[in-house]
SEKOL-148013 format. One record per atom (N, C-alpha, C): residue in one letter; x, y, z. Coordinates in steps of 0.02 Angstrom, whole numbers, padded with zeros to 5 digits, always signed. Example, Ala and Ser with C-alpha at 12.3 -4.5 7.8 and 13.67 -1.06 7.14 Angstrom:
% residues 2
a+00660-00284+00390
a+00615-00225+00390
a+00660-00165+00390
s+00642-00112+00354
s+00684-00053+00357
s+00645+00002+00394
***
This chain:
% residues 340
x+01035+00587-05809
x+01072+00625-05859
x+01030+00684-05882
x+01051+00747-05867
x+01011+00805-05886
x+01016+00820-05960
x+00961+00841-05989
x+00959+00863-06058
x+00923+00930-06060
x+00953+00978-06094
x+00921+01043-06101
x+00869+01040-06157
x+00810+01065-06143
x+00756+01063-06192
x+00745+01132-06221
x+00722+01134-06283
x+00708+01195-06318
x+00640+01189-06352
x+00585+01203-06316
x+00519+01192-06344
x+00507+01232-06407
x+00540+01289-06417
x+00528+01329-06477
x+00550+01294-06540
x+00593+01243-06534
x+00616+01207-06593
x+00570+01150-06611
x+00516+01141-06575
x+00470+01087-06590
x+00416+01111-06638
x+00397+01067-06683
x+00337+01081-06722
x+00277+01078-06676
x+00224+01112-06696
x+00162+01108-06657
x+00140+01035-06652
x+00130+01012-06590
x+00108+00942-06581
x+00042+00930-06617
x-00002+00980-06614
x-00067+00971-06647
x-00058+00963-06722
x-00011+01000-06752
x+00000+00995-06824
x+00027+00927-06843
x+00077+00903-06806
x+00106+00838-06824
x+00055+00782-06813
x+00019+00786-06758
x-00031+00734-06745
x-00083+00732-06800
x-00103+00790-06824
x-00151+00792-06879
x-00121+00761-06942
x-00057+00773-06954
x-00025+00747-07014
x-00019+00671-07013
x-00007+00642-06954
x+00004+00570-06952
x-00058+00531-06932
x-00116+00564-06927
x-00180+00533-06912
x-00179+00501-06842
x-00201+00536-06791
x-00200+00509-06724
x-00248+00451-06718
x-00236+00409-06668
x-00277+00351-06655
x-00331+00370-06606
x-00393+00354-06622
x-00448+00369-06577
x-00493+00309-06574
x-00538+00308-06525
x-00586+00253-06522
x-00564+00198-06476
x-00588+00138-06491
x-00579+00082-06444
x-00522+00035-06463
x-00481+00052-06512
x-00427+00008-06531
x-00374+00045-06569
x-00320+00010-06589
x-00266+00042-06626
x-00252+00005-06690
x-00303-00025-06720
x-00292-00062-06783
x-00268-00014-06837
x-00214-00032-06870
x-00182+00011-06920
x-00169-00028-06983
x-00167+00007-07040
x-00144-00024-07101
x-00070-00040-07094
x-00047-00093-07127
x+00023-00112-07122
x+00069-00054-07141
x+00120-00044-07099
x+00168+00009-07111
x+00147+00077-07084
x+00086+00083-07060
x+00063+00148-07035
x+00087+00160-06964
x+00101+00223-06949
x+00121+00243-06882
x+00071+00295-06857
x+00044+00284-06798
x-00005+00331-06770
x+00014+00352-06700
x-00005+00411-06681
x+00009+00437-06614
x-00048+00417-06568
x-00031+00385-06512
x-00081+00362-06465
x-00088+00409-06406
x-00031+00429-06375
x-00032+00473-06317
x+00023+00524-06325
x+00008+00587-06309
x+00058+00640-06308
x+00074+00657-06235
x+00138+00663-06219
x+00159+00682-06152
x+00184+00754-06152
x+00192+00782-06093
x+00209+00853-06085
x+00282+00860-06067
x+00323+00882-06114
x+00394+00889-06102
x+00408+00943-06049
x+00367+00995-06048
x+00378+01049-06000
x+00371+01025-05928
x+00336+00970-05918
x+00328+00941-05851
x+00377+00884-05839
x+00424+00875-05884
x+00474+00822-05876
x+00450+00753-05893
x+00395+00749-05931
x+00366+00683-05947
x+00401+00653-06008
x+00461+00627-05997
x+00501+00598-06050
x+00498+00522-06044
x+00462+00487-06089
x+00453+00415-06083
x+00513+00377-06111
x+00541+00332-06070
x+00599+00292-06093
x+00583+00219-06100
x+00547+00190-06052
x+00533+00118-06053
x+00460+00103-06067
x+00448+00042-06092
x+00380+00021-06108
x+00374-00054-06099
x+00315-00076-06078
x+00299-00147-06074
x+00224-00155-06081
x+00202-00214-06102
x+00132-00229-06113
x+00116-00293-06075
x+00060-00293-06038
x+00041-00354-06003
x-00003-00399-06048
x-00023-00456-06022
x-00059-00504-06063
x-00130-00480-06080
x-00155-00432-06043
x-00221-00404-06058
x-00218-00349-06111
x-00158-00326-06127
x-00149-00274-06178
x-00140-00204-06149
x-00137-00198-06083
x-00123-00132-06053
x-00049-00114-06065
x-00037-00052-06080
x+00031-00028-06095
x+00056+00012-06035
x+00117-00004-06012
x+00149+00032-05957
x+00207+00072-05985
x+00212+00135-05964
x+00264+00180-05989
x+00298+00212-05930
x+00365+00212-05931
x+00404+00245-05879
x+00424+00315-05899
x+00405+00364-05859
x+00425+00434-05871
x+00490+00445-05833
x+00545+00438-05868
x+00611+00425-05837
x+00629+00474-05782
x+00636+00539-05795
x+00662+00583-05742
x+00615+00594-05684
x+00551+00579-05693
x+00502+00589-05640
x+00497+00528-05594
x+00525+00471-05615
x+00519+00410-05576
x+00449+00382-05576
x+00410+00400-05626
x+00339+00382-05629
x+00326+00330-05683
x+00283+00282-05669
x+00258+00235-05719
x+00183+00249-05727
x+00162+00256-05789
x+00092+00267-05804
x+00065+00208-05843
x-00001+00201-05843
x-00035+00145-05875
x-00084+00171-05927
x-00080+00143-05987
x-00128+00157-06040
x-00169+00094-06048
x-00231+00094-06025
x-00272+00034-06029
x-00287+00017-06102
x-00297-00047-06114
x-00310-00070-06182
x-00369-00032-06212
x-00360-00007-06273
x-00412+00030-06307
x-00415+00104-06290
x-00374+00127-06242
x-00377+00197-06220
x-00326+00239-06258
x-00338+00304-06260
x-00290+00352-06287
x-00270+00402-06233
x-00275+00382-06171
x-00254+00423-06115
x-00219+00379-06065
x-00186+00410-06017
x-00148+00371-05968
x-00171+00389-05898
x-00154+00344-05851
x-00169+00355-05781
x-00108+00337-05740
x-00098+00368-05681
x-00041+00351-05639
x-00044+00277-05619
x+00016+00247-05613
x+00019+00177-05593
x+00068+00166-05536
x+00132+00183-05546
x+00183+00170-05495
x+00230+00229-05489
x+00267+00232-05433
x+00312+00288-05420
x+00374+00264-05383
x+00432+00288-05405
x+00495+00277-05369
x+00515+00343-05337
x+00520+00345-05272
x+00539+00406-05237
x+00615+00413-05235
x+00639+00474-05229
x+00710+00487-05219
x+00751+00498-05281
x+00719+00503-05340
x+00755+00516-05402
x+00765+00591-05411
x+00825+00611-05429
x+00840+00681-05445
x+00832+00690-05521
x+00781+00726-05544
x+00769+00731-05616
x+00823+00770-05654
x+00865+00806-05618
x+00918+00845-05651
x+00983+00806-05660
x+00992+00752-05623
x+01055+00716-05626
x+01049+00641-05639
x+00991+00612-05623
x+00982+00540-05631
x+00948+00523-05697
x+00961+00463-05722
x+00923+00438-05779
x+00851+00423-05759
x+00842+00397-05699
x+00775+00381-05674
x+00751+00313-05697
x+00686+00308-05710
x+00655+00244-05730
x+00672+00229-05802
x+00699+00170-05814
x+00721+00151-05882
x+00678+00093-05907
x+00709+00036-05925
x+00672-00018-05957
x+00621-00051-05911
x+00567-00077-05941
x+00513-00110-05905
x+00502-00180-05933
x+00474-00223-05891
x+00452-00290-05912
x+00396-00312-05866
x+00353-00356-05892
x+00297-00383-05853
x+00311-00457-05839
x+00305-00477-05776
x+00316-00547-05758
x+00257-00590-05778
x+00266-00655-05774
x+00212-00701-05791
x+00150-00690-05747
x+00160-00666-05686
x+00105-00652-05641
x+00074-00584-05650
x+00101-00543-05696
x+00072-00478-05711
x+00102-00420-05675
x+00153-00431-05633
x+00186-00375-05600
x+00233-00340-05648
x+00244-00275-05637
x+00286-00234-05681
x+00353-00222-05647
x+00407-00239-05683
x+00475-00229-05659
x+00507-00171-05697
x+00548-00132-05662
x+00579-00073-05692
x+00652-00068-05671
x+00695-00054-05719
x+00764-00035-05704
x+00766+00039-05686
x+00804+00057-05635
x+00807+00126-05611
x+00880+00144-05598
x+00901+00202-05625
x+00967+00228-05610
x+00960+00292-05570
x+00993+00293-05512
x+00993+00353-05471
x+01056+00352-05428
x+01082+00412-05413
x+01138+00416-05366
x+01115+00403-05295
x+01049+00401-05284
x+01021+00387-05219
x+01014+00311-05212
x+01052+00279-05167
x+01049+00206-05161
x+00980+00179-05146
x+00938+00218-05112
x+00871+00194-05096
x+00826+00190-05157
x+00844+00226-05210
x+00805+00224-05272
x+00837+00179-05325
x+00903+00176-05326
x+00940+00141-05379
x+00927+00066-05376
x+00920+00035-05436
x+00914-00038-05439
x+00855-00059-05482
x+00824-00114-05463
x+00766-00141-05498
x+00707-00140-05450
x+00651-00113-05476
x+00590-00108-05436
x+00536-00154-05465
x+00492-00178-05421
x+00435-00218-05443
x+00372-00185-05416
x+00322-00181-05460
x+00259-00149-05444
x+00202-00199-05452
x+00160-00204-05401
x+00103-00249-05405
x+00061-00232-05465
x+00045-00282-05507
x+00009-00271-05569
x-00060-00242-05560
x-00090-00251-05501
x-00157-00226-05488
x-00157-00158-05453
x-00115-00151-05402
x-00117-00091-05361
x-00063-00040-05379
x-00009-00062-05411
x+00047-00017-05425
x+00093-00006-05366
x+00080-00040-05310
x+00124-00033-05252
x+00193-00060-05268
x+00245-00021-05252
x+00312-00040-05273
x+00359-00056-05217
x+00409-00097-05232
x+00464-00112-05185
x+00525-00129-05227
x+00583-00122-05196
x+00645-00136-05232
x+00667-00208-05224
x+00692-00238-05278
x+00718-00306-05276
x+00783-00305-05236
x+00788-00349-05187
x+00844-00350-05140
x+00911-00353-05176
x+00956-00310-05154
x+01024-00311-05178
x+01037-00273-05242
x+00985-00253-05277
x+00995-00224-05344
x+01023-00153-05343
x+01028-00123-05284
x+01061-00057-05281
x+01135-00063-05302
x+01163-00124-05305
x+01232-00134-05326
x+01242-00126-05400
x+01187-00126-05439
x+01193-00120-05512
x+01206-00047-05530
x+01257-00035-05571
x+01276+00034-05587
x+01221+00069-05627
x+01202+00042-05685
x+01146+00069-05724
x+01102+00010-05744
x+01049-00001-05707
x+01000-00053-05724
x+00957-00027-05780
x+00977-00043-05842
x+00946-00009-05900
x+00884-00044-05925
x+00885-00111-05930
x+00826-00146-05954
x+00821-00213-05918
x+00761-00241-05921
x+00746-00303-05885
x+00706-00349-05930
x+00715-00414-05921
x+00678-00464-05960
x+00674-00529-05921
x+00620-00566-05934
x+00610-00632-05903
x+00619-00687-05954
x+00643-00745-05931
x+00640-00804-05973
x+00579-00845-05953
x+00569-00902-05986
x+00509-00942-05975
x+00508-00975-05906
x+00566-00978-05874
x+00570-01009-05807
x+00561-00958-05751
x+00551-00895-05769
x+00541-00844-05718
x+00604-00812-05693
x+00661-00826-05725
x+00723-00792-05707
x+00723-00722-05736
x+00748-00674-05697
x+00750-00604-05717
x+00821-00585-05737
x+00827-00554-05796
x+00892-00531-05821
x+00891-00455-05824
x+00948-00424-05806
x+00953-00352-05801
x+01017-00330-05836
x+01011-00284-05884
x+01071-00258-05916
x+01100-00201-05874
x+01166-00200-05871
x+01202-00147-05836
x+01245-00111-05888
x+01222-00053-05909
x+01254-00017-05964
x+01324+00006-05946
x+01335+00029-05885
x+01400+00056-05866
x+01452+00001-05858
x+01432-00056-05831
x+01479-00111-05821
x+01488-00154-05883
x+01442-00149-05932
x+01445-00194-05989
x+01430-00265-05968
x+01373-00273-05932
x+01360-00337-05900
x+01286-00353-05900
x+01271-00416-05882
x+01204-00439-05869
x+01202-00470-05800
x+01156-00447-05759
x+01143-00476-05694
x+01083-00522-05700
x+01077-00568-05653
x+01020-00614-05653
x+00993-00623-05582
x+00926-00625-05578
x+00893-00645-05516
x+00855-00709-05531
x+00881-00767-05509
x+00845-00830-05520
x+00776-00827-05488
x+00730-00867-05514
x+00661-00865-05488
x+00659-00876-05413
x+00702-00919-05388
x+00702-00932-05316
x+00771-00919-05287
x+00803-00865-05310
x+00870-00851-05286
x+00884-00777-05279
x+00947-00761-05266
x+00968-00693-05254
x+01006-00665-05315
x+01012-00600-05317
x+01046-00566-05372
x+01117-00593-05380
x+01137-00605-05443
x+01205-00627-05458
x+01229-00592-05521
x+01294-00580-05524
x+01324-00553-05585
x+01333-00610-05634
x+01293-00611-05687
x+01286-00669-05730
x+01338-00669-05786
x+01351-00611-05816
x+01398-00607-05873
x+01427-00537-05879
x+01493-00534-05882
x+01529-00472-05900
x+01571-00490-05961
x+01563-00451-06015
x+01598-00469-06076
x+01611-00406-06118
x+01668-00406-06154
x+01685-00349-06196
x+01632-00336-06249
x+01597-00389-06270
x+01545-00380-06321
x+01485-00340-06295
x+01482-00330-06229
x+01427-00294-06199
x+01447-00224-06174
x+01510-00205-06185
x+01537-00145-06154
x+01523-00083-06196
x+01513-00027-06161
x+01511+00038-06193
x+01580+00070-06194
x+01587+00124-06231
x+01652+00157-06237
x+01649+00233-06231
x+01590+00259-06216
x+01584+00331-06207
x+01578+00372-06270
x+01575+00339-06328
x+01577+00375-06392
x+01517+00420-06402
x+01461+00407-06370
x+01402+00448-06380
x+01400+00509-06334
x+01448+00515-06290
x+01453+00575-06249
x+01398+00582-06197
x+01373+00527-06171
x+01320+00530-06121
x+01347+00541-06051
x+01413+00543-06043
x+01443+00553-05978
x+01462+00489-05943
x+01433+00433-05965
x+01450+00367-05940
x+01448+00319-05999
x+01481+00262-05996
x+01476+00214-06051
x+01405+00188-06056
x+01381+00179-06117
x+01315+00150-06129
x+01326+00086-06170
x+01335+00031-06135
x+01346-00033-06167
x+01281-00071-06172
x+01277-00129-06137
x+01217-00171-06139
x+01156-00129-06120
x+01105-00133-06162
x+01046-00089-06154
x+00983-00132-06158
x+00945-00127-06212
x+00885-00166-06219
x+00899-00241-06218
x+00853-00280-06187
x+00863-00352-06183
x+00796-00387-06191
x+00797-00443-06228
x+00738-00485-06237
x+00760-00558-06236
x+00715-00602-06212
x+00728-00674-06212
x+00684-00708-06263
x+00713-00756-06299
x+00674-00796-06347
x+00708-00863-06357
x+00671-00917-06342
x+00694-00985-06354
x+00764-00998-06328
x+00776-00981-06265
x+00839-00997-06233
x+00897-00952-06251
x+00883-00894-06281
x+00935-00847-06300
x+00915-00777-06276
x+00964-00741-06248
x+00954-00670-06233
x+00981-00629-06291
x+00940-00583-06316
x+00962-00536-06367
x+00972-00469-06333
x+01031-00439-06345
x+01050-00379-06309
x+01071-00325-06358
x+01043-00265-06351
x+01066-00207-06389
x+01126-00177-06353
x+01181-00169-06388
x+01241-00139-06359
x+01249-00071-06393
x+01227-00020-06358
x+01215+00045-06389
x+01278+00074-06420
x+01333+00078-06382
x+01392+00112-06409
x+01436+00067-06452
x+01417+00004-06461
x+01449-00037-06512
x+01403-00044-06573
x+01346-00010-06571
x+01298-00007-06627
x+01279-00078-06650
x+01267-00122-06602
x+01259-00193-06618
x+01203-00224-06578
x+01183-00283-06602
x+01142-00330-06564
x+01181-00394-06558
x+01185-00421-06497
x+01219-00484-06486
x+01171-00534-06456
x+01184-00598-06467
x+01144-00652-06440
x+01186-00690-06389
x+01157-00701-06331
x+01191-00738-06278
x+01150-00801-06264
x+01175-00860-06285
x+01138-00922-06270
x+01140-00938-06196
x+01085-00967-06172
x+01081-00987-06102
x+01087-01063-06099
x+01137-01087-06063
x+01149-01159-06060
x+01097-01195-06019
x+01095-01262-06024
x+01047-01303-05985
x+01054-01291-05910
x+01114-01273-05888
x+01125-01261-05816
x+01112-01188-05798
x+01090-01148-05846
x+01077-01078-05834
x+01136-01032-05843
x+01194-01059-05859
x+01254-01018-05868
x+01253-00985-05937
x+01285-00927-05945
x+01287-00895-06010
x+01338-00928-06057
x+01320-00930-06120
x+01367-00951-06171
x+01405-00891-06198
x+01445-00903-06249
x+01485-00850-06279
x+01439-00803-06319
x+01443-00737-06306
x+01403-00689-06346
x+01420-00694-06420
x+01368-00692-06461
x+01377-00697-06533
x+01347-00635-06566
x+01385-00605-06611
x+01361-00545-06647
x+01304-00563-06694
x+01248-00528-06688
x+01192-00537-06734
x+01199-00489-06792
x+01209-00425-06777
x+01218-00375-06830
x+01244-00311-06800
x+01270-00267-06842
x+01287-00199-06823
x+01249-00151-06869
x+01237-00091-06844
x+01199-00041-06881
x+01244+00016-06902
x+01250+00031-06967
x+01294+00084-06989
x+01264+00153-06978
x+01304+00206-06983
x+01276+00274-06981
x+01229+00284-07040
x+01181+00330-07030
x+01136+00346-07086
x+01168+00397-07132
x+01130+00420-07181
x+01157+00467-07231
x+01175+00534-07203
x+01152+00550-07142
x+01167+00613-07110
x+01222+00605-07057
x+01250+00545-07053
x+01303+00532-07005
x+01281+00514-06936
x+01215+00508-06924
x+01190+00488-06858
x+01208+00414-06846
x+01236+00398-06788
x+01256+00329-06776
x+01196+00283-06768
x+01205+00220-06787
x+01152+00170-06781
x+01152+00141-06711
x+01134+00181-06662
x+01137+00161-06592
x+01071+00128-06571
x+01071+00063-06559
x+01009+00030-06538
x+00995+00041-06464
x+00931+00047-06448
x+00910+00055-06379
x+00867-00005-06360
x+00800+00002-06364
x+00756-00053-06346
x+00747-00104-06401
x+00729-00166-06381
x+00718-00221-06427
x+00649-00251-06416
x+00626-00286-06467
x+00566-00328-06463
x+00575-00387-06511
x+00537-00440-06502
x+00544-00500-06543
x+00476-00523-06566
x+00471-00541-06630
x+00407-00565-06655
x+00402-00641-06651
x+00345-00667-06673
x+00330-00738-06665
x+00378-00781-06706
x+00409-00752-06757
x+00457-00790-06798
x+00528-00787-06771
x+00538-00748-06718
x+00605-00741-06689
x+00645-00684-06719
x+00615-00645-06763
x+00649-00586-06789
x+00653-00533-06735
x+00709-00496-06735
x+00723-00447-06683
x+00709-00377-06710
x+00672-00337-06672
x+00658-00267-06689
x+00699-00222-06643
x+00727-00169-06671
x+00769-00124-06632
x+00749-00052-06644
x+00747-00013-06591
x+00738+00059-06596
x+00807+00091-06602
x+00820+00121-06661
x+00883+00157-06672
x+00871+00229-06652
x+00888+00245-06590
x+00862+00304-06558
x+00882+00369-06593
x+00945+00376-06614
x+00967+00438-06645
x+00951+00444-06719
x+00929+00389-06750
x+00913+00390-06821
x+00837+00396-06833
x+00798+00400-06781
x+00725+00403-06787
x+00698+00345-06828
x+00721+00284-06810
x+00703+00224-06849
x+00685+00166-06804
x+00640+00125-06830
x+00628+00058-06803
x+00645+00009-06858
x+00688-00040-06844
x+00709-00088-06895
x+00696-00159-06871
x+00693-00205-06919
x+00686-00277-06904
x+00748-00313-06930
x+00773-00360-06889
x+00830-00401-06908
x+00806-00473-06911
x+00808-00504-06971
x+00782-00572-06977
x+00837-00623-06962
x+00820-00687-06970
x+00866-00741-06953
x+00929-00743-06995
x+00927-00711-07054
x+00986-00706-07096
x+01025-00642-07085
x+01007-00606-07032
x+01039-00542-07013
x+01025-00487-07065
x+00973-00495-07105
x+00954-00441-07151
x+00913-00390-07113
x+00931-00327-07122
x+00898-00272-07086
x+00848-00238-07131
x+00786-00232-07107
x+00732-00199-07145
x+00705-00142-07104
x+00698-00084-07136
x+00670-00026-07102
x+00595-00034-07096
x+00568-00028-07035
x+00497-00035-07023
x+00463+00033-07022
x+00495+00082-06991
x+00467+00149-06987
x+00525+00198-06977
x+00517+00259-07002
x+00569+00310-06993
x+00538+00379-07000
x+00572+00429-06972
x+00547+00497-06977
x+00486+00509-06934
x+00451+00564-06948
x+00390+00581-06910
x+00341+00523-06911
x+00310+00508-06853
x+00313+00544-06790
x+00364+00518-06740
x+00414+00481-06763
x+00466+00456-06717
x+00510+00514-06695
x+00526+00515-06631
x+00566+00568-06601
x+00611+00538-06548
x+00669+00514-06570
x+00717+00480-06528
x+00682+00422-06491
x+00656+00373-06529
x+00621+00317-06498
x+00670+00274-06458
x+00651+00257-06397
x+00697+00221-06353
x+00677+00149-06340
x+00613+00135-06332
x+00591+00068-06315
x+00530+00048-06354
x+00522-00018-06366
x+00468-00045-06406
x+00441-00108-06374
x+00377-00123-06388
x+00346-00184-06361
x+00285-00200-06403
x+00273-00264-06415
x+00216-00286-06453
x+00152-00283-06412
x+00097-00266-06445
x+00032-00271-06414
x+00013-00344-06405
x-00035-00356-06360
x-00055-00425-06344
x-00130-00436-06349
x-00170-00382-06348
x-00243-00391-06347
x-00269-00405-06418
x-00331-00428-06421
x-00361-00444-06485
x-00360-00383-06532
x-00335-00392-06592
x-00329-00338-06640
x-00266-00298-06635
x-00225-00311-06582
x-00163-00271-06573
x-00100-00314-06573
x-00107-00379-06585
x-00048-00422-06584
x+00003-00404-06637
x-00019-00373-06692
x+00026-00353-06745
x+00046-00280-06741
x+00033-00250-06683
x+00051-00180-06670
x+00112-00177-06626
x+00161-00138-06648
x+00221-00126-06608
x+00214-00056-06577
x+00213-00054-06511
x+00210+00011-06476
x+00281+00036-06465
x+00291+00102-06472
x+00356+00133-06461
x+00347+00197-06421
x+00396+00212-06379
x+00396+00276-06344
x+00449+00322-06373
x+00430+00385-06382
x+00476+00437-06405
x+00507+00470-06344
x+00571+00457-06333
x+00607+00485-06275
x+00618+00560-06284
x+00625+00583-06346
x+00627+00653-06363
x+00684+00690-06329
x+00745+00664-06335
x+00803+00694-06302
x+00852+00723-06352
x+00829+00737-06413
x+00874+00758-06465
x+00911+00823-06452
x+00880+00870-06415
x+00913+00933-06402
x+00978+00924-06364
x+00978+00874-06319
x+01038+00861-06280
x+01096+00834-06321
x+01081+00811-06382
x+01133+00785-06427
x+01140+00827-06489
x+01115+00889-06487
x+01125+00935-06542
x+01081+00924-06603
x+01026+00888-06596
x+00981+00877-06652
x+00945+00942-06669
x+00954+00969-06729
x+00924+01034-06747
x+00853+01028-06775
x+00828+00967-06784
x+00765+00958-06818
x+00707+00962-06769
x+00656+01003-06782
x+00596+01004-06739
x+00559+00938-06747
x+00541+00907-06690
x+00507+00842-06694
x+00445+00843-06649
x+00410+00787-06647
x+00345+00783-06615
x+00347+00797-06540
x+00396+00771-06505
x+00398+00777-06432
x+00383+00709-06400
x+00387+00706-06334
x+00378+00642-06299
x+00308+00614-06310
x+00304+00550-06327
x+00240+00521-06347
x+00244+00445-06349
x+00185+00415-06354
x+00177+00344-06365
x+00146+00335-06434
x+00179+00296-06477
x+00153+00285-06544
x+00143+00211-06556
x+00103+00196-06607
x+00088+00127-06626
x+00105+00117-06699
x+00138+00061-06714
x+00162+00046-06781
x+00136-00022-06802
x+00103-00026-06859
x+00080-00090-06884
x+00138-00125-06919
x+00153-00186-06898
x+00209-00222-06927
x+00189-00286-06964
x+00125-00304-06961
x+00100-00360-07001
x+00116-00429-06975
x+00144-00433-06915
x+00161-00499-06886
x+00154-00493-06811
x+00130-00545-06777
x+00122-00541-06704
x+00188-00544-06668
x+00188-00519-06607
x+00246-00525-06564
x+00251-00595-06534
x+00311-00612-06511
x+00320-00676-06476
x+00279-00675-06412
x+00251-00733-06392
x+00211-00736-06330
x+00252-00713-06270
x+00218-00681-06223
x+00251-00661-06161
x+00267-00722-06119
x+00318-00717-06076
x+00334-00774-06032
x+00275-00794-05988
***
């Protein structure tokens, strides 16, 4: 999906980074509620980060969507290095690399949307070498937007265009697991295609799914036989005071089972507790159309929520100058749920 950029409408990155206190040194320990900039990307080079995942060692993986590139930020670093690459993506017409997840064995999985069948689908990258290959059959998925594992090693993939969830069993082949109206998009955001089921996370036998154009999070219980139960509404997000829709993108879950959502057009990260009460965790600068979030895992970072700024506001008429594409860290005061 192409977005026109207007660099002149951005505040100086150096100025904003100075205002929000950048993170330097060997860790990202922050006071509760603080947001710090960890890595700045170059929008002029098409470095728009959409997906994020963290491995058990604390390394952060970020997908630069239109470039088909995954980069790695090693634990304690404030710089990135190349990690994986998907060839065949057209940066002017494809979404590119979207949601990421790390398997129990440390490999990195990525949802990829491209009109090129050889690129489209779900990719897996060796956690050590970054060597990539496509998961068999996944070119059939219309928009593989996000990916998540359960404790048994089953892989779940949201399909935003179809309003569906696909599954790859640990020892099986791709299957269409659930299609439901509760997961469907309706085109209201004007992205050119429906944006339904988006961010997905697994916790205690339940899949939590952000449904972007229904402005909702739904819970899909997984039965003992692995079949999906009836989707249940967790919450919906209203427009903000400026009329921006409460469109959720990426999700994360803490150790208590509370769900965190990136409300991409509202420049917000919120938490939804077990009583469906919504609490704002962070908003405004330095958030810039945050798309995906993930908890840190290394010592001193378990209570840090990492977020990527997709920085696509110009394509949706956002007149406010913002930071630009970046990786930020938010102290939330509670650890994330353990990785599968």
